[in-house]
Backbone as CSV, one residue per row, in Angstrom:
resi,resn,N_x,N_y,N_z,CA_x,CA_y,CA_z,C_x,C_y,C_z
1,MET,-25.546,1.956,13.500,-26.587,2.580,12.727,-27.467,1.486,12.150
2,VAL,-28.755,1.665,12.271,-29.706,0.684,11.772,-30.612,1.364,10.760
3,ILE,-30.755,0.724,9.622,-31.656,1.217,8.590,-32.640,0.088,8.297
4,THR,-33.900,0.393,8.327,-34.932,-0.605,8.060,-35.453,-0.412,6.646
5,ILE,-35.415,-1.502,5.893,-35.972,-1.489,4.537,-37.261,-2.298,4.594
6,LYS,-38.350,-1.665,4.299,-39.652,-2.319,4.415,-39.975,-3.139,3.173
7,ARG,-40.794,-4.117,3.386,-41.222,-4.988,2.295,-41.964,-4.156,1.241
8,GLY,-41.649,-4.415,0.005,-42.306,-3.688,-1.072,-41.565,-2.433,-1.490
9,ALA,-40.395,-2.178,-0.905,-39.616,-0.993,-1.285,-39.076,-1.186,-2.691
10,SER,-39.041,-0.115,-3.442,-38.548,-0.221,-4.820,-37.023,-0.280,-4.824
11,LYS,-36.486,-0.747,-5.928,-35.036,-0.838,-6.067,-34.392,0.540,-5.948
12,GLU,-35.056,1.530,-6.469,-34.525,2.895,-6.428,-34.422,3.397,-4.987
13,SER,-35.439,3.142,-4.170,-35.384,3.609,-2.774,-34.303,2.864,-1.994
14,ILE,-34.141,1.572,-2.264,-33.082,0.805,-1.601,-31.719,1.323,-2.028
15,ARG,-31.553,1.609,-3.299,-30.284,2.140,-3.801,-29.971,3.485,-3.149
16,ASN,-30.988,4.319,-2.971,-30.789,5.620,-2.319,-30.349,5.457,-0.872
17,VAL,-30.902,4.469,-0.185,-30.508,4.218,1.204,-29.042,3.810,1.267
18,PHE,-28.626,2.905,0.389,-27.235,2.469,0.379,-26.286,3.605,0.013
19,GLU,-26.674,4.451,-0.907,-25.838,5.595,-1.278,-25.684,6.559,-0.107
20,SER,-26.751,6.779,0.649,-26.648,7.666,1.806,-25.757,7.059,2.878
21,LEU,-25.787,5.735,3.012,-24.902,5.070,3.976,-23.441,5.228,3.581
22,LYS,-23.146,5.099,2.308,-21.766,5.246,1.840,-21.233,6.634,2.150
23,LYS,-22.060,7.638,2.006,-21.631,9.013,2.248,-21.388,9.266,3.733
24,GLU,-22.170,8.618,4.607,-22.068,8.856,6.037,-20.908,8.101,6.671
25,LEU,-20.581,6.919,6.168,-19.525,6.112,6.764,-18.156,6.654,6.380
26,LYS,-17.293,6.755,7.379,-15.932,7.211,7.132,-14.984,6.025,7.301
27,PRO,-14.031,5.889,6.413,-13.105,4.774,6.552,-12.213,4.968,7.776
28,LYS,-11.871,3.882,8.424,-11.005,3.945,9.590,-9.562,3.793,9.147
29,GLY,-8.668,4.368,9.911,-7.260,4.223,9.620,-6.692,5.437,8.914
30,VAL,-5.512,5.240,8.373,-4.779,6.317,7.728,-4.617,5.983,6.251
31,ASN,-4.761,6.964,5.418,-4.516,6.781,3.998,-3.013,6.785,3.764
32,THR,-2.407,5.598,3.697,-0.957,5.501,3.572,-0.467,5.917,2.189
33,TYR,-1.315,5.809,1.186,-0.913,6.195,-0.160,-0.625,7.693,-0.252
34,GLU,-1.140,8.447,0.678,-0.901,9.884,0.715,0.567,10.199,1.043
35,TYR,1.223,9.290,1.751,2.587,9.538,2.214,3.653,8.743,1.459
36,VAL,3.261,7.988,0.461,4.220,7.175,-0.284,5.202,8.075,-1.024
37,GLY,6.493,7.853,-0.787,7.533,8.583,-1.481,7.758,9.989,-0.981
38,LYS,7.193,10.367,0.145,7.321,11.733,0.640,8.574,11.935,1.487
39,ILE,9.091,10.853,2.067,10.229,10.978,2.980,11.510,10.584,2.247
40,THR,12.492,11.443,2.320,13.797,11.105,1.768,14.765,10.951,2.937
41,LEU,15.445,9.829,2.974,16.362,9.524,4.064,17.799,9.588,3.577
42,GLU,18.669,10.072,4.446,20.087,10.113,4.096,20.753,8.781,4.393
43,LYS,20.193,8.032,5.342,20.754,6.737,5.715,19.788,5.641,5.300
44,ASP,20.259,4.405,5.496,19.433,3.244,5.231,18.292,3.190,6.241
45,ALA,17.123,2.714,5.844,15.950,2.681,6.717,16.191,1.814,7.949
46,LEU,16.932,0.726,7.798,17.222,-0.141,8.927,18.090,0.571,9.959
47,CYS,19.056,1.348,9.498,19.897,2.125,10.413,19.062,3.167,11.166
48,VAL,18.146,3.796,10.492,17.287,4.793,11.128,16.429,4.134,12.194
49,GLN,15.881,2.947,11.911,15.077,2.225,12.900,15.895,1.887,14.133
50,ARG,17.119,1.429,13.945,17.973,1.079,15.095,18.283,2.308,15.936
51,ILE,18.521,3.425,15.284,18.805,4.666,16.018,17.569,5.087,16.818
52,LEU,16.404,5.029,16.203,15.176,5.420,16.899,14.873,4.495,18.069
53,ARG,15.108,3.199,17.905,14.844,2.259,18.987,15.802,2.489,20.150
54,ASP,17.058,2.821,19.855,18.038,3.086,20.916,17.655,4.339,21.681
55,GLU,17.085,5.337,21.010,16.699,6.568,21.685,15.527,6.346,22.617
56,TRP,14.622,5.419,22.289,13.431,5.191,23.114,13.749,4.379,24.359
57,GLU,14.848,3.650,24.367,15.184,2.827,25.529,15.876,3.594,26.602
């Protein structure tokens, strides 16, 4: 996306352009904070990883 700011533009118009860009851009990736503390495990996490890795092989 390209936005052209012309010479002589006021601070207010430049600020409006940047605000519109912030609204349009979406962050990439996953919001990991949404899942913090949501999973309860009966076993140790390392044991669960070893079990999952053995199943994939």
